[in-house]
N, C-alpha and C positions, 0 to 999 in steps of 0.2 A: 560357406558356399562351396569352397574347394579345400579338401584335406588329403594329404598324403600320410599314410601310416606305415612306417618301417619298410619303405620301398627299397628294394635291392635290384640292381641291374648290372650284370657282368658280361663282358665279351671275352670268352676264353678265360684266361687267368687275370684279366684286368677288371677290377671292380669300378665301374663308372659312377654308380649311385649306391652309396653304402649306408643302408638302414636310415633313410631320410624320412623324417617326420616334419611336416610343415602344415600350417594353417593359414588360409587366406579368407578372412571373414567377408560376409556379404557387404558389398559397397566399399571395400578397402582398396587402397592404392599402394602397391608393394613393389619393391625392387629386389632382384636377385643378382648378386655380384660375386666376384671371385676371380682368381687368376685363370689364364687360359688352361683348359684341361680340367677345370674344377667340376664339370658335369652340368653346367647350366643349360646348354642346348639339349643334352640328353634328358634332362628333367622335363623340358617342354615336349620333347618327342614322346616321352612316357605318358604325359598328361593327355596328349592329343591322339594317342593310340598308334603312332607310327613305330613305337617300340613297345614291347610287352615286358613288364618286370619279371624277374625270376621269382620274386615273392613280395608281399606287401599289398596294400589296398590303396586305391585312388578313388576318393568319394566326391561326387558332384551333387550338392544338395542332399547328401546322405546316401546316394546310390553309388554302388561300386561299379565303375566303368572299365575296370581292367578286363582286357580281352575283347572289348567292343571294337568293331572296325572304325577307322577314322571318320568316315562319313556319318556314321551313327552318332559318334561323339559330338560332331559338329551340330547335328540336329538336337542333341541333348542340351546344347547351349555353350560350347566352348569354341571361341573363334581365335584365330592366330594370324598375325602378320609376321613375315619372315625378315631375316637380316638382309637378304637379297630379294627385292620386291618381286612378287609373283603376279604378273599382269598379263593382259591380252594386248600384245603390241600392235595388232592390226585393227583394233577397235578404238573408238573414241572413249574418252573418260566416261561420258554419260552412258554410252552403249555398254561399257564394261560393268558399270553399276547395275544397269537394267538386267544384264545377263545373270549376274549373281542373285539379284532379287527374284527374278522369274524362276530360277532354279530352286531357290529356297521355298517359294510358295507353290511349287509344283505347276508352274506355267511354262515349262521349258519348250513346249511346242510353239509358243508365241515368241521365242527368242528372235530378236533383231528383225521382226516384221516391220513394215512401214508404219503400222499403227499398233504399237504395243499396248497392253491393257493399261487403262488410266491409273489404276492403283500402283502398278509397277513404275510408271513414269513419275507419278507424284512422289513415291518413296525415293527414287533416284534424285529428283530435284531437291528433296529434303537433305539428302546426304551431300550433294554438291554444295548446298548452302552451309551445312554444318561444318564441312571440311574447308570452306573458303576457296573452293576450286571453280567457281563460276567463270573466271577469265579463261580457263583452259578446258572447260567442259566439252567442247566440240573438237578439241585437238586429238590427234592420234596419240595413244599412250606412248608409242615409241618416240614421239617428238617432244614430250614434256620433260621438265628438268628432273634430275635425280630426286630432289626433295619432293616434288609433286608425285613422282612414281611411288615413293614411300608412303605418302599421304593416301594415294589411291589404294595401295595395298591394305592400309588400315580400313579404308572405306569398304573394300570388298569383304573384309571380316565383319564390319558393322552391318553390312547388308544381310547377314545371317542372324541378326538379332541375338547376339550372344549374352549369356549371363556372366560369363568370364571371358575377358579378352587378354590374350597373351601377346606381348610385343617383344620380338627378338631384336635387340639393338636398333630401336627406331631412328637413332641419329647417326648410324654408321655411314661413313663416307661423306659427311657434311662438314662445311666450314663452321666456325664458331657462331656466326649470326644465324645461319640456317638451323643449327642444332637447337638453339634457344627458341626459335620460331616453332620448330617441330614439337618440342616438349611443351611449349605453351598451348599448342593445339591439342596435344594429348591430354593435358590437364583439363582443358575446357571440355573436351569430349567426356572425360570421366565425371566432371562436375555436373554436366547436363544429363548424362545417362545414368549416373550412379551405379554403374556396373562394377563388378569386381575386376580390377585391372592389375596385371602383373607384368613387369617389364625387366628385361635384361639390359644392363647398360654398363659401359666402362668409364664414362665421364663422371667422376665423383662429384663435381660441382653440381651437375644435374641431379644425381641420385640424392645428395644431401638436401638439395633445395625442394625436391618434389615428393619423394617417397614418404609415406606415413610410417612404414615399417620396412626395414632392410634385412634381407636374409643373406648371409655370407656362406658360400660353399668353398671347400678346399679338399682336393683329392676325393671328390664325390660325397663328402660328409658335410653336415651342417656345422660350421665353425662357430657362428654367433648369429643372434637375431636381436633386433631392437630398433630404437629410434636413431635418427642421425647422430644425435649427441652421444648416445650409448655406443654406437658402432665406431664413431670417430675417436672415442677415448678407450676403446677396448685394446689392451696390449697385444693380445693374440692376433687381432685383425691388423693392427699396425705392423706387426712383424711379418705376417704372412702376405699382406696385400697392399695396404695403404702407404706404408712408409711414414716417417715422422713429419715430413714436409707437408704432405696432403692432410694428414690427420690433424695437425695443428694449424692448418691454413696459413702457413708462413708465406710471406711475400719476399722474394729475393731483393737484396739491396741494389 
């Protein structure tokens, strides 16, 4: 579904993405991990068209999307939720979802009318139910919790009916219980939608528990790729990122 071929991106003399080749098969659930500065967010910015690579190809369902504007890439089928939730603070949760849906189906002239199109309202109701946000559906986005704001940001991406969904640190800023609730919701969304889902995450417990395939970046290059067991036991990954305690899942005495 999504393939990067020999992608290079540099900023002056700094190579942020160094000949990266990655495959994300249709319906897969993958994590991208690595130390700060490894190039993870740059990778997402390249995929979504917010940055243009110096060289290489980015293929969505076989079509090269390099050079397309971000809005066109969204319409081609790539959705993204950000590390810092991008929401409409003066709208309610359901209004925000209806606005995103109406824009996607070219009904923007009907945005926030007293009587939005039935199809738009029905889809918004479906997303509210899917996200488990019914208790806060009529609250202003600025008044809901941090976790619910992150959920809504994912909902806004889902409103665009993506083939590929990119999540940039979906559990950032959350406590332990909230993190597992969020990742449980993410996994349920993936299981129900069977979209290709790629997430950046620093919590290794979550990564090892959830991801089918893990891609490790270091200094803009692909250091390793594999299953949780393969990554956990990879000496280079242990040295560069995990450390022996995390890799061997040791419990302090």
